[in-house]
C-alpha positions in Angstrom: 0.0 0.0 0.0 1.4 3.4 -1.0 2.0 6.0 1.8 -0.7 8.3 0.3 -3.2 5.4 0.6 -2.4 5.1 4.3 -3.0 8.8 4.9 -6.4 8.6 3.0 -7.5 5.6 5.0 -6.6 7.1 8.3 -8.5 10.3 7.7 -5.9 12.6 9.1 -6.0 16.4 8.8 -2.3 16.9 8.1 0.9 14.9 7.8 4.2 16.6 7.7 7.4 14.9 6.5 10.5 16.5 8.1 14.0 16.3 6.7 17.2 18.1 7.7 20.3 16.7 5.9 22.7 18.6 8.1 21.7 16.8 11.3 20.3 13.6 9.7 16.8 14.3 10.9 14.1 12.3 9.3 10.7 12.6 11.1 7.0 12.5 10.5 4.4 14.6 12.4 0.8 13.5 12.0 -2.3 15.5 13.1 -5.3 13.3 13.2 -7.9 15.8 14.5 -7.9 19.3 16.0 -11.7 19.3 16.6 -11.1 19.7 20.4 -8.0 21.8 20.1 -4.3 21.6 19.2 -3.1 18.0 18.6 -1.2 16.7 21.6 1.0 13.6 21.6 4.6 12.5 22.2 7.6 12.1 19.9 8.8 8.6 19.4 12.4 8.0 18.4 12.7 4.5 16.9 14.9 2.6 14.4 12.1 1.9 11.9 12.9 -0.4 9.0 11.5 2.0 6.4 9.6 5.3 6.0 6.4 3.4 5.2 6.7 1.6 8.6 7.2 4.9 10.4 4.3 6.4 8.6 2.0 3.6 9.5 3.0 3.8 13.1 2.6 7.6 13.4 -0.9 7.5 11.7 -2.0 4.8 14.1 -0.6 6.5 17.2 -2.0 10.0 16.4 -5.5 8.6 15.8 -5.3 6.9 19.2 -4.2 10.2 20.8 -7.5 11.8 19.5 -9.4 9.2 21.4 -7.2 9.3 24.5 -7.4 13.1 24.8 -11.1 13.1 24.3 -11.7 10.5 27.0 -9.4 12.4 29.3 -11.6 15.5 28.9 -8.7 17.5 27.5 -9.2 20.4 25.1 -6.8 18.8 22.7 -7.0 16.8 19.5 -4.7 13.9 18.5 -1.2 14.3 17.2 2.0 12.3 17.2 5.5 12.4 15.8 8.1 9.8 15.0 11.8 10.3 14.4 13.5 7.6 12.4 16.8 6.4 13.9 18.5 4.7 16.9 18.1 7.0 19.8 21.2 5.7 21.4 23.3 6.4 18.3 21.5 9.1 16.2 20.0 11.4 18.7 22.0 14.7 19.1 21.1 18.1 20.4 21.5 19.5 16.9 19.0 17.0 15.5 16.5 17.7 18.4 16.7 21.4 17.8 16.1 20.9 14.1 13.0 18.8 15.0 11.9 21.6 17.3 12.0 24.1 14.4 9.6 21.9 12.5 7.2 21.7 15.5 7.4 25.5 15.8 6.6 25.9 12.1 3.1 24.4 12.7 2.2 27.4 14.8 0.8 25.6 17.8 -1.3 23.1 15.9 0.8 20.3 17.3 2.1 20.1 20.9 4.8 17.5 21.6 6.0 15.6 24.6 8.1 12.5 25.5 7.5 9.0 24.2 9.5 5.9 23.6 13.1 6.9 23.0 12.7 10.5 24.2 13.0 11.9 27.7 12.6 15.1 29.7 16.2 16.2 28.8 15.3 15.8 25.1 12.2 18.0 25.5 14.3 20.6 27.2 16.5 20.8 24.0 13.4 20.7 21.7 11.9 23.6 23.7 14.9 25.8 22.8 13.4 26.0 19.3 9.6 25.8 20.0 7.0 27.0 22.5 5.1 23.8 21.9 7.2 21.2 23.8 5.9 19.8 27.0 7.2 17.2 29.3 10.1 19.5 30.1 12.1 19.6 33.4 10.8 21.6 36.3 13.9 23.9 35.8 12.5 24.7 32.4 9.0 25.3 33.7 7.8 21.7 33.0 6.2 18.9 34.8 9.1 16.5 34.6 8.7 12.7 34.1 5.2 12.0 32.8 5.4 8.4 33.9 4.5 9.5 37.4 0.9 10.2 36.5 0.7 7.6 33.7 1.4 4.9 36.3 -1.2 6.5 38.7 -3.8 6.5 36.0 -3.2 2.8 35.1 -3.5 2.0 38.8 -6.8 3.8 39.0 -8.0 2.0 35.9 -7.0 -1.3 37.4 -8.8 -0.5 40.7 -11.9 0.3 38.6 -11.6 -3.1 36.8 -11.3 -4.8 40.2 -14.4 -3.1 41.4 -16.3 -4.2 38.2 -15.1 -7.8 38.4 -14.7 -8.6 42.0 -16.8 -5.9 43.7 -14.0 -4.1 45.6 -11.7 -1.3 44.3 -8.5 -2.9 45.4 -5.8 -5.3 44.2 -5.1 -6.5 47.7 -4.5 -10.3 47.6 -4.7 -10.3 43.7 -1.9 -11.7 41.6 -0.8 -9.1 38.9 1.6 -9.8 36.1 3.5 -6.8 34.8 5.0 -7.2 31.3 7.4 -4.4 31.4 8.9 -2.7 34.5 10.5 0.4 32.9 9.5 4.0 33.5 5.8 3.3 33.9 5.8 -0.3 35.0 8.2 0.2 37.8 6.1 3.0 39.2 2.9 1.0 38.8 4.6 -1.9 40.7 5.0 0.4 43.7 1.3 1.4 43.7 0.3 -2.3 43.5 2.6 -3.4 46.2 1.4 -0.6 48.5 -2.1 -1.9 47.8 -1.3 -5.4 48.8 -1.0 -7.1 45.4 1.3 -10.0 44.6 3.5 -9.3 41.6 4.9 -11.4 38.8 7.1 -9.5 36.4 9.1 -9.7 33.2 11.0 -7.3 30.9 13.3 -7.5 27.9 15.7 -5.4 30.0 17.1 -7.7 32.7 18.5 -4.7 34.6 15.0 -3.2 35.0 13.8 -6.5 36.6 17.0 -6.7 38.8 16.4 -3.1 40.1 12.8 -4.0 41.1 13.8 -7.3 42.7 16.5 -5.5 44.7 13.9 -3.2 46.2 11.3 -5.9 46.6 12.7 -9.4 46.9 9.2 -11.0 47.2 8.4 -10.1 43.6 8.6 -13.1 41.2 10.3 -12.8 37.8 9.6 -15.0 34.8 11.5 -15.4 31.5 9.3 -13.5 29.1 5.9 -12.1 28.2 4.7 -15.5 26.8 5.5 -17.2 30.0 3.8 -14.4 31.9 0.6 -14.8 29.8 0.5 -18.5 30.7 0.9 -17.8 34.4 -2.0 -18.1 36.8 -2.9 -14.4 37.3 -5.8 -12.2 38.2 -4.6 -9.2 36.1 -2.3 -9.2 33.1 -0.7 -5.7 32.6 1.2 -4.9 29.4 3.5 -1.9 30.0 6.0 -2.0 27.2 5.5 -1.6 23.4 2.2 -2.1 21.6 0.8 -5.2 20.0 1.2 -7.3 23.2 -2.2 -8.9 22.8 -2.4 -11.1 19.7 -4.5 -14.2 19.1 -1.8 -16.5 20.5 -1.4 -14.4 23.7 -5.1 -14.1 24.3 -5.5 -17.8 23.8 -2.9 -18.5 26.5 -4.1 -15.8 29.0 -5.1 -17.1 32.4 -6.0 -13.7 33.8 -9.5 -12.3 34.3 -8.5 -8.6 33.7 -6.2 -6.9 31.2 -5.1 -3.4 32.2 -1.7 -1.8 31.4 0.2 1.3 30.4 1.3 0.3 26.9 -0.2 2.0 23.9 -2.1 0.1 21.2 -2.1 -3.2 23.1 -4.5 -5.0 20.8 -2.8 -6.5 17.7 -6.0 -6.1 15.7 -9.5 -4.7 16.2 -10.8 -8.2 16.5 -8.6 -8.9 19.5 -11.1 -7.1 21.8 -13.7 -9.6 20.7 -11.4 -12.5 21.4 -10.8 -11.2 24.9 -14.6 -10.9 25.5 -15.2 -14.4 24.2 -12.8 -15.7 26.8 -14.4 -13.7 29.6 -11.5 -11.4 30.0 -12.3 -7.8 31.0 -10.2 -5.3 29.0 -9.6 -1.8 30.4 -8.9 0.1 27.2 -5.3 1.3 27.1 -6.0 4.8 25.7 -8.4 5.3 28.6 -6.3 4.1 31.6 -2.9 5.4 30.4 -4.0 9.0 29.9 -2.3 10.2 33.1 0.8 11.2 31.3 -1.0 13.3 28.7 -3.0 14.9 31.5 0.3 15.8 33.2 2.0 17.3 30.2 -1.1 19.2 29.0 -1.3 20.9 32.4 2.1 22.5 31.6 0.4 24.8 29.1 -1.6 26.4 31.9 1.3 26.7 34.4 1.9 23.3 35.8 0.1 22.4 39.1 0.7 18.8 40.2 -2.3 18.6 42.5 -4.6 19.8 39.7 -3.2 17.2 37.3 -3.2 14.5 39.9 -6.9 15.1 40.7 -7.8 14.8 37.0 -5.8 11.6 36.8 -7.6 10.1 39.8 -10.8 10.5 37.8 -9.6 7.8 35.5 -11.1 5.4 38.1 -14.6 6.8 37.4 -14.3 7.0 33.6 -13.0 3.4 33.5 -15.8 2.1 35.6 -18.4 4.0 33.5 -16.9 2.5 30.3 -17.0 -1.1 31.7 -20.5 -0.7 32.9 -21.7 0.8 29.6 -20.0 -2.0 27.7 -22.0 -4.6 29.7 -25.3 -2.6 29.4 -24.9 -2.2 25.6 -23.6 -5.6 24.9 -20.3 -4.4 23.3 -16.7 -4.7 24.2 -15.1 -2.0 26.4 -13.0 -0.9 23.5 -16.1 -0.1 21.5 -17.8 1.6 24.5 -14.7 3.8 25.0 -14.5 4.6 21.2 -18.2 5.7 21.2 -17.7 7.9 24.2 -14.7 9.6 22.6 -16.4 10.0 19.3 -19.4 11.6 20.9 -17.2 14.2 22.6 -15.2 14.9 19.4 -18.3 15.2 17.3 -19.8 17.7 19.8 -16.6 19.7 19.9 -16.1 18.9 23.6 -19.4 20.2 24.7 -20.5 16.9 26.2 -19.7 15.8 29.8 -16.5 13.8 29.8 -16.8 12.0 33.1 -19.6 10.4 35.1 -20.3 11.6 38.6 -17.5 10.5 41.0 -18.1 7.2 42.9 -17.1 6.3 46.4 -14.3 4.1 45.0 -12.3 7.0 43.7 -9.5 8.0 46.1 -6.8 10.6 46.2 
């Protein structure tokens, strides 16, 4: 399929190809929708095999950001950027500044932040060339590491799923499997252990697992995500790259709930149906992992952690509402979440974005 066909199918407003031969920058910025406001989404730095592969990824990711931002109640549309290259080898201050100039050239239609392969220090460099970089360090007026509220939001979504399935908004005594204990997964692990959960973990980075086990020797580690999926669990939590839930993994799952911080966890749209057929409750990733985008969006208003934390806590209520709506309408939670987001986008944000708070929501 030609790149132009991909753009037409995705229905994006604008796709910008960025090239700077001097620094070696090759990037794509995709704006899916600005119906609710400027597109907001992170910059992914990844060694894609081709430009077509990068384009397909940024189109998919930016569309997901439209839905994520709508469900989070933000006045932002969906945008995303990808930089082609190995972040360990190719990322330089000069390249990041060149990228920042492309972001600035969009005049505020796109607001960027950190993603896979980019960090707070990188956004500080990008912000030297654009007003529209968030996820900056506190010294640069930013919120710092967005994984702080991403992990909190996933935890709140998991509590809501526990309320829905087992009648209590807690993971105490439950066995939770974390596939990925990096920036988000390690923070999520701390929330779960504080709540009394039993953890089984894995990560492609052995050092990330070792760091967690050093702090918490009672945590169990397994070889890989395939083994984790076959482990007897209450909750399976993907917290690394997308596509973690394909037909093979879903067929092997022994958990009752899937809830994690990774983006685009479902390998195909049909995967949500496969989960439902197996009686697995799926808390949609773009709903529960919105804490990070809530955090960085708050920077545009003069960052206030308590304000951002309060909005992130509300992910409990929105997740519970989506799960209840899915049951009432006889659809998957993924479909229920999509419908809620689409209604808000179509109305230009003029519809309520959250149900009334429940007693299960905590600060």
